gemmi code that builds the backbone of each chain (N, CA, C; Angstrom):
import gemmi

chains = {
    "A": [
        ("UNK", (-39.667, 69.766, 56.814), (-38.282, 69.092, 57.473), (-37.139, 69.747, 57.573)),
        ("UNK", (-36.522, 68.561, 58.308), (-34.636, 68.981, 58.012), (-34.167, 69.010, 57.367)),
        ("UNK", (-33.166, 70.009, 57.162), (-32.766, 70.406, 55.990), (-31.125, 71.138, 56.640)),
        ("UNK", (-29.867, 70.169, 56.378), (-28.604, 70.336, 56.683), (-28.402, 70.705, 55.232)),
        ("UNK", (-27.794, 71.698, 54.718), (-27.135, 72.034, 53.395), (-25.575, 72.799, 53.946)),
        ("UNK", (-24.459, 72.054, 53.153), (-22.867, 72.612, 54.202), (-22.370, 73.302, 52.038)),
        ("UNK", (-21.600, 74.308, 52.918), (-20.958, 74.711, 51.684), (-19.329, 75.614, 51.995)),
        ("UNK", (-18.652, 75.656, 51.178), (-17.394, 76.149, 51.394), (-15.990, 75.470, 50.854)),
        ("UNK", (-16.605, 74.139, 50.690), (-15.844, 72.960, 49.942), (-14.857, 73.819, 48.713)),
        ("UNK", (-14.200, 72.961, 47.828), (-13.688, 73.557, 46.839), (-11.660, 73.066, 46.673)),
        ("UNK", (-11.333, 73.556, 46.154), (-9.270, 73.503, 46.227), (-8.633, 74.312, 46.169)),
        ("UNK", (-8.063, 73.332, 47.064), (-7.010, 74.211, 47.951), (-5.567, 73.887, 48.094)),
        ("UNK", (-4.701, 74.836, 48.103), (-2.942, 74.046, 48.424), (-2.844, 73.511, 49.146)),
        ("UNK", (-1.912, 72.856, 49.739), (-1.243, 72.221, 51.134), (-0.860, 73.285, 51.683)),
        ("UNK", (-1.200, 73.393, 53.003), (-0.941, 74.048, 53.869), (-1.912, 75.170, 54.175)),
        ("UNK", (-2.563, 75.153, 53.401), (-3.228, 76.255, 53.082), (-5.016, 76.393, 54.132)),
        ("UNK", (-5.641, 77.414, 53.715), (-7.119, 77.151, 55.057), (-8.108, 77.353, 54.398)),
        ("UNK", (-9.288, 76.460, 54.768), (-10.435, 76.864, 54.433), (-11.809, 76.462, 55.435)),
        ("UNK", (-12.123, 77.644, 55.368), (-13.600, 77.113, 56.246), (-15.584, 76.535, 56.009)),
        ("UNK", (-15.646, 75.471, 56.231), (-16.763, 74.899, 55.817), (-18.105, 75.329, 56.670)),
        ("UNK", (-18.742, 75.661, 55.843), (-20.580, 75.838, 56.304), (-21.222, 74.967, 56.466)),
        ("UNK", (-22.569, 74.840, 57.482), (-23.366, 73.971, 57.493), (-24.815, 74.523, 57.845)),
        ("UNK", (-25.309, 74.916, 56.780), (-26.777, 75.852, 57.344), (-27.648, 74.814, 57.427)),
        ("UNK", (-28.793, 74.652, 58.963), (-29.635, 73.880, 59.140), (-30.655, 75.008, 59.633)),
        ("UNK", (-31.723, 73.980, 58.972), (-33.061, 74.214, 58.998), (-34.027, 73.287, 59.621)),
        ("UNK", (-35.602, 73.522, 60.525), (-36.033, 72.710, 60.380), (-35.726, 71.829, 62.100)),
        ("UNK", (-35.635, 72.263, 62.725), (-35.327, 72.276, 63.930), (-34.792, 72.997, 64.739)),
        ("UNK", (-34.553, 73.175, 66.145), (-34.175, 74.142, 67.415), (-32.606, 74.023, 67.255)),
        ("UNK", (-31.559, 73.983, 65.988), (-30.623, 74.021, 66.242), (-29.697, 73.842, 67.442)),
        ("UNK", (-30.208, 75.010, 68.406), (-29.154, 75.379, 69.479), (-29.429, 74.180, 70.607)),
        ("UNK", (-30.819, 72.875, 70.688), (-30.656, 71.876, 71.250), (-30.148, 70.471, 71.537)),
        ("UNK", (-28.962, 70.911, 70.164), (-28.461, 69.700, 69.503), (-27.279, 69.563, 68.985)),
        ("UNK", (-26.439, 68.663, 69.782), (-25.244, 68.306, 68.973), (-25.119, 68.130, 67.692)),
        ("UNK", (-23.600, 68.599, 67.106), (-23.669, 68.408, 65.739), (-22.171, 68.184, 65.064)),
        ("UNK", (-21.982, 67.344, 64.695), (-21.396, 66.249, 64.447), (-20.695, 66.998, 62.477)),
        ("UNK", (-18.972, 66.630, 62.465), (-18.471, 66.932, 60.846), (-17.698, 65.120, 60.903)),
        ("UNK", (-18.165, 64.977, 59.629), (-17.691, 63.596, 59.348), (-17.277, 63.533, 57.599)),
        ("UNK", (-16.418, 62.782, 56.995), (-16.280, 62.910, 56.082), (-15.535, 61.737, 55.155)),
        ("UNK", (-15.463, 61.566, 53.916), (-15.229, 60.176, 53.161), (-14.041, 60.657, 52.286)),
        ("UNK", (-13.367, 60.141, 52.610), (-11.885, 60.380, 51.637), (-12.553, 59.561, 50.266)),
        ("UNK", (-11.986, 59.712, 49.059), (-12.400, 59.005, 47.890), (-11.805, 57.848, 48.483)),
        ("UNK", (-12.240, 56.724, 48.138), (-12.560, 55.398, 47.859), (-12.617, 55.004, 49.426)),
        ("UNK", (-12.540, 55.545, 50.765), (-12.730, 55.276, 51.501), (-13.849, 55.045, 51.986)),
        ("UNK", (-14.119, 54.454, 53.768), (-14.969, 54.433, 54.405), (-15.307, 56.092, 54.851)),
        ("UNK", (-16.557, 56.320, 55.839), (-16.792, 57.359, 56.713), (-16.006, 57.254, 58.289)),
        ("UNK", (-15.232, 58.458, 58.213), (-14.470, 59.056, 59.805), (-15.255, 60.207, 60.224)),
        ("UNK", (-14.942, 60.058, 61.235), (-16.024, 60.927, 62.040), (-14.867, 62.114, 62.668)),
        ("UNK", (-14.817, 63.442, 62.678), (-13.848, 64.081, 62.485), (-14.138, 65.245, 63.768)),
        ("UNK", (-15.499, 65.719, 64.174), (-15.343, 66.168, 65.226), (-16.802, 66.634, 65.791)),
        ("UNK", (-17.219, 67.095, 67.167), (-18.464, 67.230, 67.032), (-18.789, 68.334, 68.444)),
        ("UNK", (-19.714, 68.935, 68.462), (-19.595, 70.081, 69.455), (-20.697, 70.014, 70.241)),
        ("UNK", (-21.462, 70.273, 71.200), (-22.252, 70.377, 72.188), (-23.268, 71.679, 71.374)),
        ("UNK", (-24.593, 71.470, 71.700), (-25.006, 72.436, 71.564), (-24.995, 73.602, 71.839)),
        ("UNK", (-24.022, 73.918, 72.770), (-24.384, 75.712, 73.146), (-23.141, 76.138, 72.784)),
        ("UNK", (-22.213, 75.169, 72.220), (-20.888, 74.930, 71.640), (-19.618, 75.300, 72.854)),
        ("UNK", (-19.872, 74.291, 74.238), (-19.177, 74.584, 75.016), (-17.849, 73.311, 75.549)),
        ("UNK", (-18.873, 72.701, 74.174), (-17.907, 71.243, 74.308), (-17.536, 70.282, 73.126)),
        ("UNK", (-15.908, 70.839, 72.342), (-15.691, 70.151, 71.427), (-14.954, 68.903, 71.910)),
        ("UNK", (-15.138, 68.360, 70.341), (-14.186, 67.080, 70.354), (-13.554, 66.807, 69.388)),
        ("UNK", (-12.839, 66.835, 68.687), (-11.847, 66.236, 67.701), (-10.732, 65.248, 67.359)),
        ("UNK", (-11.264, 64.666, 66.171), (-10.344, 63.223, 66.357), (-8.332, 63.563, 65.879)),
        ("UNK", (-8.574, 62.903, 66.516), (-6.370, 62.651, 66.601), (-6.467, 63.413, 65.084)),
        ("UNK", (-6.626, 62.317, 63.930), (-6.113, 63.207, 62.202), (-6.139, 64.978, 61.958)),
        ("UNK", (-6.884, 65.484, 62.978), (-7.517, 66.893, 63.000), (-6.560, 67.710, 64.064)),
        ("UNK", (-6.467, 67.050, 65.117), (-6.808, 67.716, 66.222), (-5.294, 68.556, 66.165)),
        ("UNK", (-6.229, 70.245, 66.730), (-4.446, 71.347, 66.294), (-5.068, 71.861, 65.080)),
        ("UNK", (-5.609, 71.438, 64.274), (-5.768, 71.773, 62.759), (-7.010, 72.017, 62.620)),
        ("UNK", (-8.056, 71.152, 62.774), (-9.186, 71.930, 62.759), (-9.986, 72.339, 63.739)),
        ("UNK", (-10.909, 72.824, 63.178), (-11.901, 73.412, 64.282), (-13.194, 73.738, 64.096)),
        ("UNK", (-14.452, 73.039, 65.298), (-15.618, 73.411, 65.016), (-16.488, 74.079, 65.329)),
        ("UNK", (-16.983, 74.892, 64.880), (-17.564, 75.972, 66.277), (-18.879, 75.209, 65.786)),
        ("UNK", (-19.559, 76.792, 66.475), (-21.100, 76.890, 65.725), (-21.862, 78.840, 65.799)),
        ("UNK", (-22.223, 78.874, 65.275), (-23.794, 79.998, 65.891), (-24.958, 79.723, 65.726)),
        ("UNK", (-25.330, 79.761, 67.114), (-26.521, 79.448, 67.370), (-27.611, 80.215, 66.567)),
        ("UNK", (-27.304, 82.049, 66.399), (-28.242, 82.631, 66.295), (-28.065, 82.229, 64.866)),
        ("UNK", (-27.502, 81.757, 64.131), (-27.187, 82.219, 62.809), (-28.058, 80.592, 62.073)),
        ("UNK", (-28.230, 79.768, 62.866), (-27.901, 78.310, 62.845), (-27.393, 77.788, 61.532)),
        ("UNK", (-25.858, 77.737, 62.305), (-24.744, 77.284, 61.541), (-24.038, 76.608, 61.954)),
        ("UNK", (-23.022, 75.688, 61.718), (-21.775, 74.639, 61.999), (-20.716, 75.278, 61.107)),
        ("UNK", (-19.948, 75.564, 61.831), (-18.763, 75.820, 61.210), (-17.476, 74.371, 61.622)),
        ("UNK", (-16.230, 74.645, 60.468), (-15.287, 74.174, 60.583), (-14.290, 74.547, 60.246)),
        ("UNK", (-13.425, 74.981, 60.343), (-12.145, 75.948, 60.555), (-11.039, 74.800, 59.907)),
        ("UNK", (-10.526, 74.769, 59.024), (-9.918, 73.899, 58.771), (-7.992, 74.478, 58.299)),
        ("UNK", (-7.512, 74.370, 58.764), (-6.100, 74.975, 58.554), (-5.158, 73.764, 58.654)),
        ("UNK", (-3.629, 74.539, 57.936), (-2.508, 73.513, 57.916), (-3.656, 72.050, 56.586)),
        ("UNK", (-3.692, 72.576, 55.665), (-4.937, 71.364, 55.479), (-3.313, 70.799, 54.535)),
        ("UNK", (-3.558, 69.133, 54.647), (-2.768, 68.130, 53.653), (-3.471, 67.641, 52.453)),
        ("UNK", (-2.867, 67.294, 51.951), (-4.013, 66.348, 50.961), (-4.489, 64.870, 51.088)),
        ("UNK", (-3.821, 64.461, 52.045), (-5.014, 62.989, 53.029), (-5.867, 63.686, 53.682)),
        ("UNK", (-6.580, 65.404, 53.185), (-7.783, 65.810, 53.906), (-8.346, 66.129, 52.738)),
        ("UNK", (-8.134, 66.279, 51.476), (-9.111, 65.803, 50.862), (-10.173, 64.579, 50.913)),
        ("UNK", (-11.538, 64.841, 50.790), (-12.766, 64.617, 51.204), (-13.874, 65.188, 50.938)),
        ("UNK", (-15.028, 64.486, 51.074), (-16.207, 65.016, 50.907), (-16.757, 65.143, 52.620)),
        ("UNK", (-16.839, 66.288, 53.004), (-16.990, 66.779, 54.276), (-18.686, 66.846, 54.842)),
        ("UNK", (-19.443, 65.544, 55.586), (-20.342, 66.018, 55.883), (-21.335, 66.325, 57.362)),
        ("UNK", (-21.555, 67.491, 57.532), (-22.337, 68.167, 58.982), (-23.408, 66.534, 59.083)),
        ("UNK", (-23.760, 66.998, 60.389), (-24.880, 65.615, 61.101), (-25.381, 66.122, 61.928)),
        ("UNK", (-26.580, 65.990, 62.110), (-27.043, 66.426, 63.594), (-27.197, 65.278, 64.836)),
        ("UNK", (-26.996, 65.356, 65.886), (-27.365, 64.088, 66.686), (-28.881, 63.767, 67.263)),
        ("UNK", (-29.188, 62.893, 67.692), (-30.408, 62.611, 67.372), (-31.033, 63.282, 69.056)),
        ("UNK", (-30.601, 63.038, 70.010), (-30.730, 63.733, 71.546), (-30.093, 64.706, 71.406)),
        ("UNK", (-31.167, 65.521, 72.467), (-31.073, 66.599, 72.375), (-30.187, 67.136, 73.904)),
        ("UNK", (-30.035, 65.941, 74.656), (-29.087, 65.847, 75.792), (-28.506, 64.650, 75.799)),
        ("UNK", (-27.252, 64.495, 76.757), (-26.843, 63.514, 76.851), (-25.784, 63.080, 76.335)),
        ("UNK", (-25.816, 61.969, 75.245), (-25.379, 61.684, 74.576), (-24.993, 61.920, 73.162)),
        ("UNK", (-23.968, 62.409, 72.469), (-24.196, 63.394, 70.949), (-24.375, 62.128, 69.480)),
        ("UNK", (-24.617, 60.921, 69.917), (-25.029, 60.102, 69.184), (-25.880, 59.283, 69.673)),
        ("UNK", (-26.603, 58.603, 68.360), (-26.889, 59.061, 67.324), (-26.369, 59.947, 66.314)),
        ("UNK", (-25.927, 59.714, 65.056), (-26.578, 60.704, 64.104), (-27.641, 60.636, 62.861)),
        ("UNK", (-28.695, 61.581, 63.174), (-29.828, 61.739, 63.010), (-30.217, 62.023, 61.622)),
        ("UNK", (-29.605, 62.934, 61.465), (-30.281, 63.433, 59.465), (-28.272, 64.091, 59.558)),
        ("UNK", (-28.257, 63.824, 58.404), (-26.977, 64.225, 57.545), (-27.000, 65.003, 56.228)),
        ("UNK", (-26.273, 65.828, 56.033), (-26.085, 66.817, 54.547), (-25.633, 66.156, 53.259)),
        ("UNK", (-25.781, 66.664, 52.588), (-25.534, 65.905, 51.002), (-23.696, 66.129, 50.927)),
        ("UNK", (-23.846, 66.855, 51.527), (-21.647, 66.698, 51.783), (-20.972, 68.459, 50.866)),
        ("UNK", (-19.991, 68.353, 51.012), (-19.256, 69.162, 49.971), (-17.603, 68.586, 50.170)),
        ("UNK", (-17.108, 68.731, 48.899), (-15.968, 68.368, 47.946), (-14.641, 69.040, 48.764)),
        ("UNK", (-14.001, 68.157, 49.361), (-12.797, 69.452, 49.829), (-11.235, 68.334, 49.330)),
        ("UNK", (-10.932, 69.314, 47.987), (-9.670, 68.809, 47.532), (-8.036, 69.679, 48.049)),
        ("UNK", (-7.542, 68.956, 48.613), (-5.893, 69.198, 48.907), (-4.888, 68.832, 47.977)),
        ("UNK", (-4.669, 70.020, 47.058), (-3.728, 69.379, 45.924), (-3.227, 70.772, 45.574)),
        ("UNK", (-1.455, 70.187, 45.011), (-0.757, 71.943, 44.303), (-0.651, 72.040, 43.051)),
    ],
    "B": [
        ("UNK", (-7.195, 53.764, 60.376), (-7.188, 52.682, 60.704), (-8.425, 52.578, 61.918)),
        ("UNK", (-9.496, 52.141, 61.506), (-10.338, 52.100, 62.664), (-10.340, 51.549, 63.380)),
        ("UNK", (-11.162, 51.570, 64.504), (-11.101, 50.803, 65.651), (-12.109, 49.334, 65.470)),
        ("UNK", (-13.118, 49.725, 64.862), (-14.133, 48.928, 64.734), (-13.841, 48.052, 63.231)),
        ("UNK", (-14.104, 46.621, 63.195), (-14.176, 45.837, 61.929), (-15.167, 45.423, 61.538)),
        ("UNK", (-15.249, 45.490, 60.320), (-16.190, 43.988, 59.281), (-15.810, 43.981, 58.369)),
        ("UNK", (-16.640, 43.239, 58.145), (-16.438, 42.269, 57.125), (-16.550, 43.436, 55.565)),
        ("UNK", (-15.485, 42.908, 54.534), (-15.403, 44.109, 53.296), (-16.690, 44.025, 52.564)),
        ("UNK", (-17.265, 42.782, 52.971), (-18.382, 42.630, 51.446), (-19.094, 41.767, 52.085)),
        ("UNK", (-20.667, 41.719, 51.848), (-21.449, 40.540, 51.921), (-22.768, 40.226, 51.028)),
        ("UNK", (-22.953, 39.662, 50.439), (-23.947, 39.373, 49.061), (-24.984, 38.556, 49.733)),
        ("UNK", (-26.054, 38.466, 48.493), (-27.289, 37.540, 48.632), (-28.590, 37.720, 47.616)),
        ("UNK", (-29.153, 36.596, 47.394), (-29.612, 37.009, 46.758), (-31.145, 37.556, 46.862)),
        ("UNK", (-32.491, 38.346, 45.873), (-33.030, 39.092, 46.642), (-34.124, 37.438, 47.301)),
        ("UNK", (-34.654, 38.144, 48.725), (-35.124, 37.148, 49.452), (-34.494, 37.077, 50.652)),
        ("UNK", (-33.431, 36.576, 50.258), (-32.552, 36.037, 51.111), (-31.976, 37.083, 52.079)),
        ("UNK", (-31.599, 36.728, 53.714), (-30.589, 37.199, 54.659), (-29.716, 37.291, 54.732)),
        ("UNK", (-29.277, 38.718, 55.121), (-27.767, 38.867, 55.174), (-27.398, 39.671, 56.470)),
        ("UNK", (-26.477, 38.591, 57.074), (-25.819, 39.415, 58.339), (-24.329, 40.341, 58.178)),
        ("UNK", (-24.410, 41.205, 58.711), (-22.993, 42.245, 58.620), (-22.732, 42.325, 60.194)),
        ("UNK", (-21.354, 41.819, 60.509), (-20.854, 41.855, 61.895), (-19.950, 43.187, 61.802)),
        ("UNK", (-19.745, 43.273, 63.103), (-18.628, 44.590, 63.131), (-18.148, 44.320, 65.186)),
        ("UNK", (-17.006, 44.270, 65.047), (-15.910, 43.873, 66.148), (-15.233, 44.543, 66.673)),
        ("UNK", (-15.479, 45.460, 68.477), (-14.285, 46.328, 68.446), (-14.284, 46.136, 69.583)),
        ("UNK", (-14.280, 46.899, 70.951), (-13.439, 46.693, 72.051), (-13.716, 47.171, 73.352)),
        ("UNK", (-13.589, 47.082, 74.452), (-14.018, 47.620, 75.520), (-14.173, 49.148, 75.449)),
        ("UNK", (-13.428, 49.655, 74.768), (-14.083, 51.132, 75.082), (-15.010, 51.743, 73.866)),
        ("UNK", (-15.464, 50.984, 73.259), (-16.790, 51.393, 72.336), (-18.190, 51.127, 72.413)),
        ("UNK", (-17.734, 49.840, 71.486), (-19.003, 48.632, 71.388), (-19.221, 48.542, 73.293)),
        ("UNK", (-17.890, 47.709, 73.345), (-17.995, 47.500, 75.029), (-18.983, 48.348, 76.133)),
        ("UNK", (-18.704, 49.779, 75.671), (-19.228, 50.569, 76.933), (-20.165, 51.496, 76.289)),
        ("UNK", (-20.272, 51.135, 75.107), (-21.675, 52.451, 74.730), (-22.370, 51.703, 73.564)),
        ("UNK", (-23.870, 52.366, 73.213), (-24.632, 51.737, 72.709), (-24.185, 51.596, 71.050)),
        ("UNK", (-24.501, 51.010, 70.500), (-24.319, 50.938, 68.966), (-25.789, 51.229, 67.682)),
        ("UNK", (-24.304, 52.019, 67.025), (-26.112, 52.168, 65.749), (-24.919, 51.983, 64.459)),
        ("UNK", (-26.027, 51.674, 63.200), (-25.560, 51.134, 61.957), (-26.232, 52.545, 61.170)),
        ("UNK", (-25.161, 52.669, 60.118), (-25.984, 53.848, 59.169), (-25.841, 52.544, 57.660)),
        ("UNK", (-26.662, 53.530, 56.679), (-26.875, 53.370, 55.343), (-26.119, 54.314, 54.405)),
        ("UNK", (-24.996, 54.226, 52.875), (-24.551, 54.889, 52.489), (-24.533, 54.989, 51.519)),
        ("UNK", (-25.440, 55.312, 50.151), (-25.138, 55.759, 48.960), (-23.631, 56.522, 48.258)),
        ("UNK", (-23.367, 56.245, 47.427), (-22.327, 57.362, 46.693), (-23.243, 58.384, 46.386)),
        ("UNK", (-22.477, 59.046, 46.760), (-23.270, 60.999, 46.275), (-24.658, 60.960, 47.068)),
        ("UNK", (-24.162, 60.460, 47.945), (-25.908, 60.875, 48.968), (-25.114, 60.881, 50.118)),
        ("UNK", (-26.263, 61.264, 50.995), (-26.374, 61.656, 52.228), (-25.944, 60.339, 53.067)),
        ("UNK", (-25.805, 59.523, 54.212), (-25.829, 58.902, 54.921), (-27.396, 58.822, 55.880)),
        ("UNK", (-27.839, 57.439, 56.048), (-28.651, 57.155, 56.885), (-28.747, 56.600, 57.832)),
        ("UNK", (-29.251, 56.485, 59.050), (-29.639, 55.979, 60.607), (-30.437, 55.115, 59.850)),
        ("UNK", (-30.001, 53.685, 60.718), (-30.752, 53.078, 60.294), (-31.053, 52.218, 61.599)),
        ("UNK", (-30.189, 51.604, 62.591), (-30.614, 51.298, 63.685), (-29.450, 52.006, 64.588)),
        ("UNK", (-30.437, 52.692, 65.609), (-29.578, 53.257, 66.880), (-29.857, 52.278, 68.124)),
        ("UNK", (-29.289, 52.599, 69.270), (-29.315, 52.179, 70.649), (-29.268, 50.433, 70.476)),
        ("UNK", (-28.168, 50.191, 69.731), (-28.228, 48.298, 69.142), (-28.975, 47.924, 68.366)),
        ("UNK", (-30.558, 48.120, 68.657), (-31.441, 47.697, 68.155), (-32.898, 48.554, 67.357)),
        ("UNK", (-32.639, 49.754, 67.768), (-34.140, 50.458, 67.473), (-33.889, 51.050, 65.832)),
        ("UNK", (-35.410, 51.056, 65.869), (-35.170, 51.607, 64.783), (-35.520, 53.016, 64.276)),
        ("UNK", (-35.495, 54.051, 63.848), (-35.682, 55.000, 63.317), (-37.396, 55.265, 62.934)),
        ("UNK", (-37.900, 55.519, 62.836), (-39.353, 56.028, 61.983), (-39.161, 55.592, 60.621)),
        ("UNK", (-39.992, 54.990, 59.534), (-39.544, 54.344, 58.691), (-38.346, 53.567, 58.180)),
        ("UNK", (-37.912, 52.918, 58.950), (-36.922, 52.432, 58.654), (-37.753, 51.087, 58.065)),
        ("UNK", (-38.101, 50.263, 57.673), (-38.623, 48.959, 57.126), (-37.892, 48.110, 58.779)),
        ("UNK", (-38.776, 47.090, 59.396), (-38.506, 46.010, 60.165), (-37.727, 44.950, 59.562)),
        ("UNK", (-37.194, 44.928, 58.300), (-36.588, 43.936, 57.737), (-35.122, 44.085, 58.099)),
        ("UNK", (-34.960, 45.469, 58.708), (-33.518, 45.876, 59.307), (-33.287, 45.155, 60.602)),
        ("UNK", (-32.458, 44.623, 60.745), (-32.271, 44.395, 62.844), (-30.839, 44.424, 63.782)),
        ("UNK", (-30.991, 45.331, 64.864), (-30.004, 44.819, 65.214), (-29.342, 44.547, 66.311)),
        ("UNK", (-28.459, 43.959, 66.567), (-28.175, 43.290, 68.071), (-26.647, 43.698, 68.501)),
        ("UNK", (-26.604, 43.635, 69.626), (-25.061, 43.300, 70.082), (-25.027, 42.300, 71.173)),
        ("UNK", (-23.327, 42.188, 71.332), (-22.859, 41.029, 71.972), (-21.974, 41.559, 72.707)),
        ("UNK", (-21.793, 41.679, 73.691), (-20.117, 42.381, 74.252), (-19.593, 43.270, 73.402)),
        ("UNK", (-18.657, 43.099, 73.152), (-18.065, 44.071, 72.287), (-18.182, 43.443, 70.802)),
        ("UNK", (-18.992, 43.233, 70.719), (-19.272, 43.016, 68.832), (-21.129, 42.856, 68.703)),
        ("UNK", (-21.238, 43.560, 67.483), (-22.665, 43.809, 67.014), (-23.327, 43.445, 65.789)),
        ("UNK", (-24.106, 43.776, 65.452), (-24.459, 42.940, 64.191), (-25.789, 43.586, 63.461)),
        ("UNK", (-25.684, 43.502, 61.958), (-26.635, 44.288, 61.376), (-27.048, 42.779, 60.726)),
        ("UNK", (-28.736, 42.276, 60.472), (-29.273, 41.324, 59.448), (-30.325, 42.768, 59.115)),
        ("UNK", (-30.169, 41.946, 57.461), (-30.618, 42.093, 56.441), (-31.999, 41.305, 55.772)),
        ("UNK", (-33.121, 41.011, 56.173), (-34.090, 39.902, 55.851), (-35.349, 40.519, 54.870)),
        ("UNK", (-34.962, 39.553, 53.943), (-36.068, 39.583, 52.716), (-35.442, 40.955, 51.980)),
        ("UNK", (-34.030, 40.276, 51.210), (-33.398, 41.402, 50.550), (-33.367, 41.610, 49.424)),
        ("UNK", (-33.413, 43.215, 48.920), (-34.204, 43.733, 47.925), (-32.818, 44.687, 47.002)),
        ("UNK", (-33.196, 44.705, 46.077), (-32.106, 45.693, 45.501), (-32.054, 46.517, 45.659)),
        ("UNK", (-32.395, 47.555, 46.095), (-32.381, 48.709, 46.567), (-31.557, 48.618, 47.433)),
        ("UNK", (-31.521, 47.396, 48.656), (-30.250, 47.469, 49.757), (-28.815, 47.615, 49.334)),
        ("UNK", (-28.602, 47.570, 48.205), (-26.979, 47.508, 47.636), (-26.718, 48.734, 47.879)),
        ("UNK", (-25.704, 48.742, 49.186), (-25.174, 49.932, 49.741), (-24.193, 49.729, 50.503)),
        ("UNK", (-23.371, 51.110, 50.865), (-22.150, 50.503, 51.910), (-22.711, 50.668, 53.789)),
        ("UNK", (-22.535, 49.390, 54.629), (-22.922, 49.743, 55.755), (-21.714, 50.203, 57.020)),
        ("UNK", (-22.126, 50.954, 57.744), (-21.018, 51.032, 58.766), (-22.004, 50.944, 59.498)),
        ("UNK", (-20.862, 50.315, 60.849), (-21.777, 50.395, 61.982), (-20.798, 51.876, 62.944)),
        ("UNK", (-21.233, 52.408, 64.511), (-20.950, 53.383, 64.780), (-20.651, 53.304, 66.578)),
        ("UNK", (-19.929, 53.793, 67.281), (-20.271, 53.491, 68.278), (-19.118, 55.271, 69.223)),
        ("UNK", (-19.429, 55.470, 69.854), (-18.308, 56.679, 70.232), (-17.197, 55.318, 71.338)),
        ("UNK", (-16.337, 56.065, 71.405), (-14.924, 55.542, 72.056), (-14.433, 56.205, 73.047)),
        ("UNK", (-14.817, 55.819, 74.199), (-14.248, 56.160, 75.680), (-13.174, 56.875, 75.677)),
        ("UNK", (-12.183, 55.850, 75.136), (-10.565, 56.508, 74.905), (-10.254, 57.205, 74.228)),
        ("UNK", (-10.920, 57.178, 72.967), (-10.481, 58.538, 72.282), (-11.909, 59.477, 71.864)),
        ("UNK", (-12.237, 59.391, 72.885), (-13.227, 60.493, 73.571), (-13.944, 60.887, 72.195)),
        ("UNK", (-14.285, 59.966, 70.926), (-15.054, 60.352, 69.410), (-15.808, 59.469, 69.718)),
        ("UNK", (-16.031, 59.531, 68.059), (-17.126, 58.901, 67.340), (-16.355, 58.174, 66.800)),
        ("UNK", (-16.608, 56.724, 66.649), (-15.587, 56.262, 65.731), (-16.749, 54.815, 65.178)),
        ("UNK", (-16.180, 54.762, 63.532), (-17.072, 54.065, 62.587), (-16.765, 52.948, 61.847)),
        ("UNK", (-17.034, 51.882, 61.923), (-16.368, 50.817, 61.423), (-16.012, 51.019, 59.950)),
        ("UNK", (-15.213, 49.953, 59.430), (-14.686, 49.554, 57.961), (-15.693, 49.993, 57.488)),
        ("UNK", (-17.004, 49.244, 57.338), (-17.453, 49.550, 56.256), (-17.943, 48.533, 55.349)),
        ("UNK", (-19.060, 47.663, 55.170), (-19.439, 46.456, 54.143), (-20.631, 47.180, 53.203)),
        ("UNK", (-19.478, 46.402, 51.857), (-20.498, 46.604, 51.127), (-21.736, 44.939, 50.257)),
        ("UNK", (-22.785, 45.811, 50.318), (-23.682, 45.118, 50.211), (-24.004, 45.006, 48.715)),
        ("UNK", (-23.818, 43.431, 48.223), (-24.631, 43.030, 47.096), (-25.692, 42.273, 46.689)),
        ("UNK", (-26.415, 42.663, 45.593), (-27.727, 41.663, 45.509), (-27.516, 41.000, 44.066)),
        ("UNK", (-27.262, 39.814, 44.425), (-27.125, 39.144, 43.424), (-28.042, 39.294, 42.098)),
    ],
}
model = gemmi.Model(1)
for chain_id, residues in chains.items():
    chain = gemmi.Chain(chain_id)
    for i, (resn, *xyz) in enumerate(residues, 1):
        res = gemmi.Residue()
        res.name, res.seqid = resn, gemmi.SeqId(i, " ")
        for name, pos in zip(("N", "CA", "C"), xyz):
            atom = gemmi.Atom()
            atom.name, atom.element = name, gemmi.Element(name[0])
            atom.pos, atom.b_iso = gemmi.Position(*pos), 0.0
            res.add_atom(atom)
        chain.add_residue(res)
    model.add_chain(chain)
structure = gemmi.Structure()
structure.add_model(model)
structure.setup_entities()
């Protein structure tokens, strides 16, 4: 069955960096777009970034543009989120999610991981 | 601040029908299809509706979606206690070049 498992979360000081990983199995990873979505404490879901199936196209939310970078390694069935210059407002549970269609639109998101918590605090 | 607006809460008794609305604009709901997700704290969000009104396999037909212009709605009929959760609409936004979620609606079963 489809599985997405995030890792790499933890506590980090403001201004530092962290890299999240999402290991996937159960589907042909290289055929699907992939997303990162986050949820800050007490807040709703916020989309963070998407990458195309081959990694050639990437889009990031304005709130993270220039600081976060989504990438993927199709040989390792793994999605990444490099987070630099972290701010306290980046504190959230970060979910990776799979796009439903293997071509065309990046949405909807049909499978999600359980999430990994990132806490930015001094 | 999300560009898709939902009412913060909705409630009903078991067996009732509850409707959740989602208001957007021409660059998101007006131009692209709407999806709905259910999220329980500590769990992975789940896709309930895609392409405005389609249900993934395994989602009961108690859940239905519709779209008109720049608004969309999710209806839950035959409300059950396990339907208590947060519900989010979402759509691609052509201006932002990104995926946007609604503000979320907390559904309570009285």
